[in-house]
N, C-alpha and C positions, 0 to 999 in steps of 0.2 A: 527517476521519477520525472514526468513531463506534464506540465499543465499548459495546454495550447493557448487558451484564452488569455493567459498572463505571460506567455512565452517564458515560463519558468522551467529551467533544466537543472536538475540536481543529481549528483552522484553521491551516494551514501554507502560507503563500505561498512559491512557488518561483521567482518572477521571470518575466521575459519570455521566456526561452529554453527553459524546460522544456516538454516535450511532454506531452500527455495520458497517453500511455503511461508516461512516467517518473513522472508524478504518481500514477498507479495503483499502480505498484510501490513508490514511496516511502510511500504510505499503508499498504500491507501491511507494509513494514519498520517503520514507526512502531507499528503495531498489535502486531507481534511484540515490540517493545521493552517495551511495557506488560505483555505476558503472560509474559515470560521467567522470572519468579519462581514460576510455577505448577508444580506437580508432580502427577502422576496425574490430570490433568484431560482432559476431552474438549473440544477446542477446534476450532471451525469458523470459519474466516476466509472471509468472503463478498466477492466482487468481481463487478462486471458487466463486467469486462475479460477476455475470453477470451485476448487477446494476452498480457496480463501473466501470467495463470495458466499458459499454455503455455510462456512463456519461463522461468518459475520451475521448470517440470518438465523443461526441456531439460538435457542433460548438459554442454553447453559454453556459455560466455558470454564476451563481451569487455568487458562493462560493469562498472565497479567497483560501481555501485549494485546491479545484479542479483547480483553475486558476494557482496556483503555481505548482501543479503536472503536468498539461498539458504543462506549459512552460518548466519545467525541462525535460519532456519527449521529447519535440521538440528539445531541445538543445542536449540531448543524442543521438537522431536519426540523427543529422547532420553528424556525423562521424562513425556511427554504423548502423547495420541492427537491428532494435528493433521491437519485436513482443510482443503484449499483448495477452496472451492465456488464455481462460477459461478452467478450469479443473473441472470435476465433484467433488462435495463434497464427493462422495463415491468411488473415483478412487484410484488406487494403484500407484499413481505418486510418484516417489522417492522424499522425502523431504516434502511431503504434511502432513504426520503425525507429523513430527517435527514442521512444521509451525503451525499446529493446537494446538499442546501442548504449544508452546510459546505464542500463542494468548490467550489461557486459563489462563496462568500464568499472562499475562499482565492485563487481565480483573479482576483477583483476587488481583492484587498488589495495594498497596496504592499509590495514586497520590500525589506528593508533589509539591505544587505550587498553584497559583491562578486558580480558575475555572471560566468559562469553558475553558479547554485547547484548544479546537478547535472551539469555538463558538457554538451557539445554532442551532440545526436543527429546522426548522419551525414545524416539527412534535413534538419536545420535548417541545415546549412552551405551 
């Protein structure tokens, strides 16, 4: 996860069972947690995962991770202008290469703690 305006770089290993989809939503959740103290800000959260962004825009969810992320996003948007933006995986967006590099490091890093870290996807069962 990379927040350019704060120069925050974070590698978050999620274990063997987390899906790419869960990792994308979790990265958005972590990003929101860093931004929650902002007020009257224009915030753009960029992701190359259309599936994650569409899920966060959906009215219903059965996942605790998505529910928590949607709730945090709603709270952040009370006092800020928040936009979730899709960026192409092959674009030259500033910070995208850095975010991809950190995601690869997180995928390769050893997770310490009980698994599954984020719960099982119905696809993974």
